[in-house]
C-alpha positions in Angstrom: -59.0 -68.2 2.5 -59.4 -65.0 4.2 -62.5 -62.8 3.6 -61.1 -60.1 1.7 -59.0 -62.6 -0.6 -62.4 -64.4 -0.8 -64.1 -61.4 -2.2 -61.6 -60.5 -4.4 -60.9 -64.0 -5.9 -64.9 -64.3 -6.3 -64.8 -60.5 -8.3 -61.9 -61.5 -10.8 -63.9 -65.1 -11.4 -67.5 -62.8 -12.3 -65.2 -60.2 -14.1 -64.0 -63.1 -16.4 -66.9 -64.6 -16.9 -68.9 -61.7 -18.0 -66.1 -60.6 -20.3 -66.4 -64.0 -22.1 -69.8 -63.3 -23.0 -68.9 -59.5 -24.3 -68.9 -57.3 -21.5 -66.6 -54.7 -21.1 -65.4 -53.3 -17.9 -65.9 -49.8 -17.0 -64.8 -49.3 -13.4 -64.0 -52.3 -10.8 -64.3 -51.4 -6.8 -65.7 -47.7 -7.6 -66.2 -45.8 -4.3 -68.6 -43.2 -3.5 -67.8 -42.1 0.1 -68.7 -45.4 2.0 -70.6 -47.0 -0.8 -68.9 -49.3 -3.7 -70.1 -50.7 -6.8 -68.0 -54.0 -7.3 -67.9 -53.9 -11.2 -69.3 -51.5 -13.7 -69.7 -53.2 -17.1 -71.3 -52.5 -20.3 -73.1 -54.3 -23.0 -74.1 -52.8 -26.3 -77.1 -51.4 -24.9 -76.8 -50.9 -21.2 -74.5 -50.4 -18.2 -74.8 -52.9 -15.7 -74.0 -52.1 -12.0 -72.9 -56.1 -11.1 -72.6 -57.0 -7.3 -70.6 -60.3 -6.8 -71.3 -62.0 -3.8 -69.0 -64.7 -2.9 -69.2 -67.6 -0.2 -67.2 -70.8 0.9 -68.7 -73.8 2.5 -70.0 -74.4 4.8 -72.9 -72.1 3.2 -75.8 -70.6 5.0 -78.1 -69.7 2.1 -77.0 -68.3 -1.3 -74.4 -65.7 -2.2 -77.1 -63.5 -4.1 -79.6 -63.5 -1.0 -77.0 -61.3 0.6 -78.3 -58.6 -1.4 -80.9 -57.4 0.7 -83.0 -54.1 0.8 -80.2 -52.4 2.7 -77.5 -53.5 0.3 -79.5 -52.6 -2.8 -80.3 -49.0 -1.4 -76.5 -48.5 -0.9 -75.9 -49.9 -4.5 -78.8 -47.9 -6.3 -77.4 -44.4 -3.7 -73.5 -45.3 -5.4 -74.9 -45.7 -9.0 -76.9 -42.5 -8.9 -73.6 -40.9 -7.8 -71.8 -42.9 -10.7 -74.1 -42.1 -13.5 -74.0 -38.3 -12.7 -69.7 -38.4 -12.3 -69.7 -40.4 -15.7 -72.3 -38.7 -17.4 -73.8 -42.0 -18.2 -76.7 -42.0 -21.2 -77.6 -45.6 -21.6 -80.0 -47.8 -19.6 -78.7 -48.5 -16.4 -79.4 -52.1 -14.9 -78.7 -54.1 -11.4 -77.2 -57.6 -12.0 -75.9 -59.8 -9.2 -72.9 -62.4 -9.8 -73.2 -64.9 -7.1 -70.1 -67.0 -7.0 -69.4 -70.5 -4.4 -65.9 -71.5 -4.2 -65.6 -75.1 -2.7 -62.1 -76.0 -3.0 -61.3 -76.7 -6.9 -64.8 -76.6 -7.6 -66.2 -73.0 -8.7 -70.0 -72.3 -9.1 -70.6 -69.0 -11.1 -74.4 -67.9 -11.3 -75.3 -64.8 -13.1 -78.6 -62.6 -12.2 -79.4 -60.3 -14.6 -82.1 -57.6 -13.5 -81.7 -58.9 -9.7 -83.4 -55.9 -8.3 -84.9 -52.6 -9.5 -84.6 -48.9 -8.5 -87.4 -47.5 -6.4 -88.6 -44.3 -7.3 -90.2 -42.7 -4.8 
């Protein structure tokens, strides 16, 4: 599977997993310049900015470990633009869905409140 196909498959699985748990999709692959929000979901109380990371074997670490400080900074900047454009009034949190695709076996791990924006 090519990198783009792997990422798309991971997003599809993450979206289905979240929807089965009552989340509602607001946007998918929302762009702000060169920055992108994979999934923007809504629960009863919050809007969830969800970064999806997908890996296939051989694994070098866990997918969620790829959401480093640089990636978090990009996500926060894109989320600020999204919140302003969509006039979001609910509390917003940053979540990560980690997906491992290993042949016929799939592992999905949801990490709510994976990181917090740093206010300076």
